[in-house]
Backbone as a ProteinNet text record, in pm:
[ID]
protein_1_A
[PRIMARY]
MVQVNGDVTTCCLDEHLENRLGNVKDTPLAALWAGPTLRAWRIAQARGDFARSGPYCTRCSWRSAGAMPREAVVRYLEAEGEGALAARLRSAP
[TERTIARY]
84.9	0	89.2	65.4	141	48.5	88.4	10	30.5	-51.7	-43.2	89.6	155.2	283.8	402.1	373	477.9	520.2	472.6	504.6	445.5	521.7	479.5	465.5	351.2	325.7	277.2	273.7	237.5	88.3	7.8	-134.6	-220.4	-331.6	-423.2	-493.2	-491	-551.9	-456.3	-330.5	-225.6	-223.4	-328.9	-342.3	-240.8	-181.2	-81.5	61.3	74.7	204.3	294.6	235	313.9	411.1	373.4	458.7	523.6	558.3	618.4	750.3	763	883.8	977	924.9	1002.3	911.7	973	898.2	948.5	854.8	892.1	966.6	963.5	1042.1	1191.5	1220.7	1359.4	1410.2	1320.5	1357.6	1255.1	1299.4	1202.4	1113.2	989.1	893.8	945.8	1005.6	1058	1163.7	1245.7	1348.6	1285.1	1181.6	1111.4	1042.5	979	904.1	994.9	1115.5	1208.1	1316.9	1305.8	1409.8	1411.3	1516.9	1535.5	1428.5	1377.5	1274.7	1148.5	1100	976.4	997.2	1115.2	1144.8	1136.1	1197.4	1194	1051.6	974.2	835.9	751.4	772.7	697.3	725.9	852.4	889.7	834.1	838.3	779.1	628.9	560.7	418.1	394.9	475.2	459.1	483.4	571.6	597.5	485	402.3	299	351.4	468.5	532.6	496.7	371.5	319.5	383	435.4	502.9	631.4	687.2	810.5	784.4	659.1	627.7	574	620.3	576.9	487.3	504.8	429.8	278	226.2	81	26.6	111.2	67.7	29.2	54.9	14	-138	-208.4	-354.2	-418.1	-336.7	-389.6	-292.1	-329.4	-237.7	-282	-192.2	-229.4	-334.8	-336.5	-438.6	-576.8	-585.1	-716.3	-761.5	-667.5	-702.3	-736.3	-680.6	-710.7	-651.7	-551.2	-497.3	-403.9	-344.2	-247.6	-271.8	-297.1	-320.3	-196.5	-220.2	-111.7	-7.5	-50.3	46	136.7	84.3	166.5	272	233.8	329.7	437.6	397.8	493.4	592.3	543.2	632.7	729.6	680.1	766.8	877	838.5	936.8	1041.5	999.8	1094.7	1192.4	1141.6	1226.1	1325.3	1288.2	1373.8	1467.6	1468.8	1557.8	1507.4	1378.6	1316.6	1240.4	1308.6	1245.1	1181.5	1247.7	1192	1060.9	1058.6	935.4	827.1	865.3	768.7	707.1	790.8	741.1	648	683.5	598.1	463.3	466.1	341.5	258.4	322.1	251.9	178.8	238.2	177.8	84.4	76.5	-10.7	-157.6	-244.8	-387.9	-446.3
-117.1	0	123.1	210.9	335.8	449.5	519.8	631.5	754	854.9	973.4	1047	1033.4	1100.7	1014.9	893.7	806	696.8	700.7	594.5	462.5	355.1	222.2	132.8	63.9	-33.2	-162	-267.7	-398.3	-420.5	-333.1	-363.8	-238.2	-250.2	-137.1	-103.2	-195.8	-170.2	-103.2	-89.7	-35.9	116.1	179	324.2	401.9	338.9	407.4	371.2	301.5	268.1	188.8	93.7	8.9	-79	-117	-199.6	-115.7	6.1	95.9	38.5	31.4	-21.3	88.7	205.3	316.8	410.2	492.4	591.4	587.6	588.7	580.3	704.6	812.8	930.7	905.3	814.2	784.3	653.8	557	422.9	375.6	325.8	276.4	165.7	164.9	65.9	-75.8	-101.3	-235.1	-276.8	-182.8	-214.1	-243.8	-170.8	-198.9	-334.6	-363.2	-487.2	-609.4	-597.6	-710.6	-703.4	-609.6	-589	-693.3	-690.1	-790.9	-788.3	-673.2	-666.4	-739	-708.3	-771.4	-919.5	-957.5	-1099.8	-1174.1	-1119.8	-1184.1	-1190.7	-1084.3	-1084.1	-1186.3	-1201.7	-1302	-1443	-1471.1	-1604.7	-1628.5	-1527.4	-1540.7	-1567	-1499.5	-1524.4	-1670.3	-1720.9	-1859.4	-1957.8	-1922	-2007.3	-1997.8	-1898	-1875	-1794.3	-1733.9	-1654.6	-1508	-1475.3	-1342.9	-1231.4	-1263.9	-1163.5	-1115.5	-1195.3	-1156.7	-1117.6	-1098.4	-1066.1	-924.3	-837.3	-699.3	-672.4	-559.5	-530.3	-540.5	-498.3	-499.7	-641.6	-732.6	-867.1	-957.5	-917	-999.8	-1008.5	-917.9	-915.7	-985.3	-1035.7	-1092	-1195.8	-1260.9	-1350.4	-1360.4	-1396.2	-1409.5	-1518.1	-1617.2	-1721.8	-1666.8	-1588.9	-1535.7	-1429.8	-1356.4	-1253.6	-1314.5	-1432.8	-1501.8	-1435.8	-1353.6	-1276.5	-1355.7	-1462.8	-1535	-1684.4	-1750.8	-1895	-1969.8	-2078.8	-2157.9	-2195.7	-2238.6	-2281.1	-2165.5	-2044.5	-1927.8	-1904.1	-1924.6	-1911.1	-2019.1	-2140.4	-2250.3	-2217.5	-2168.6	-2132.5	-2022.2	-1923.4	-1815.3	-1870.7	-1954.4	-2010.5	-2093.3	-2170.9	-2250.1	-2159.3	-2053	-1958.8	-1887.3	-1871.9	-1804.8	-1900.7	-2027.3	-2124	-2178.5	-2166.7	-2214.8	-2343.5	-2441.9	-2566.2	-2645.8	-2652.8	-2729.9	-2668.6	-2536.7	-2469.3	-2485.9	-2479.7	-2498.4	-2638.2	-2737.5	-2875	-2892.9	-2833.1	-2841.8	-2775.3	-2660.9	-2590.5	-2667	-2724.5	-2801.9	-2921.2	-2984.5	-3104.2	-3074.7	-2947	-2910.1	-2917.2	-2948.1	-2955.6	-2820.2
0	0	0	-94.5	-101.4	-57.9	44.7	96	5.5	20.7	-64.9	-49.6	65.1	85.4	38.4	-12.4	-61.8	33.4	158.5	253.4	205	223.6	179.5	301.7	308.9	414	348.6	424.3	368.2	357.2	414.8	424.8	413.9	342.9	329.5	461.4	556.7	686.8	785.3	746.9	834.4	829.3	879.4	868.7	951.9	1053	1136.3	1095.7	982.5	923.9	1018.6	1088.7	1177.4	1098.2	976.9	890.9	780.7	812.9	713.6	663.7	532.1	468.9	421	399	347.3	270.9	187.7	111	-33.1	-127.1	-268.3	-316.8	-241	-276.4	-252.6	-159.7	-123.3	-183.3	-199.4	-244.5	-346.7	-461.1	-559.6	-500.6	-542.1	-493.1	-516.5	-630.8	-660.9	-558.9	-514.3	-414.1	-278.6	-242.6	-116.5	-123.2	-236.5	-256.1	-249.1	-303.4	-309.2	-202.7	-111.4	-11.7	99.4	179.2	283.6	393.4	426.2	531.7	488.5	370.1	324.1	296.9	248.4	228.2	361.6	464.5	596.5	650.8	629.6	677.6	603.2	472.7	396	447.3	469.6	516.9	656.8	742.4	876	865.6	773.5	752	715.2	622.7	578.3	692.2	784.2	901.6	1004.7	991.7	1092	1209.6	1193.9	1298.4	1276.4	1302.9	1270.3	1353.3	1470.8	1552.6	1486.4	1394.8	1325.1	1179.9	1146.3	1006.9	992.7	1075.4	1074.1	1192.5	1257.8	1380.2	1364.7	1251.4	1231.2	1213.1	1168.8	1130.7	1247.9	1369.2	1483.1	1492.5	1424.9	1428.9	1310	1217.5	1095	1041.2	931.5	861.7	716.6	630	489.5	471.7	560.8	548.7	582.7	689.6	726.5	627.1	571.6	474.5	339	311.9	187.5	65.1	84.4	-26.5	-117.3	-67.7	-149.8	-137.9	-248.8	-244.9	-194.2	-125.5	-67.4	-171.9	-290	-391.7	-434.8	-436.9	-469.7	-361.5	-237.9	-127.4	-139.4	-170.2	-186.7	-298.5	-410.8	-522.4	-481.5	-408	-360.3	-270.2	-175.4	-83.2	-156.4	-252	-330.4	-405.2	-463.8	-537.1	-444.9	-318.5	-221.5	-148.5	-190.5	-127.6	4.7	28	152.2	123.6	63.2	20.8	132.9	247.9	359.7	408	418.9	461.1	354.3	228.6	119.1	125.2	148.5	157.1	276.6	388.7	508	483	418.5	388.9	288.1	189.6	88	150.3	249.5	309.7	426.6	466.5	579	535.6	630.5	596.6	560.6
[MASK]
+++++++++++++++++++++++++++++++++++++++++++++++++++++++++++++++++++++++++++++++++++++++++++++

């Protein structure tokens, strides 16, 4: 989510910018999107470790939000070298 002032957060519900990643005036959106902070938060989300996936995420999860299909998460994890986590997620009920 990009705010009118250029601040970027991970969620449209994050009105107080608890998961602020930066500002597009200072850093290109592509760099924020692919940066180490968001990568770590995505992997924490996939692990179910919402306390480590951005401060705002303790109140939600990608599963409850339904924003990303499980298979898409598995493909992302595999591409990021997180094969064991991808396999665990793939076999989870």
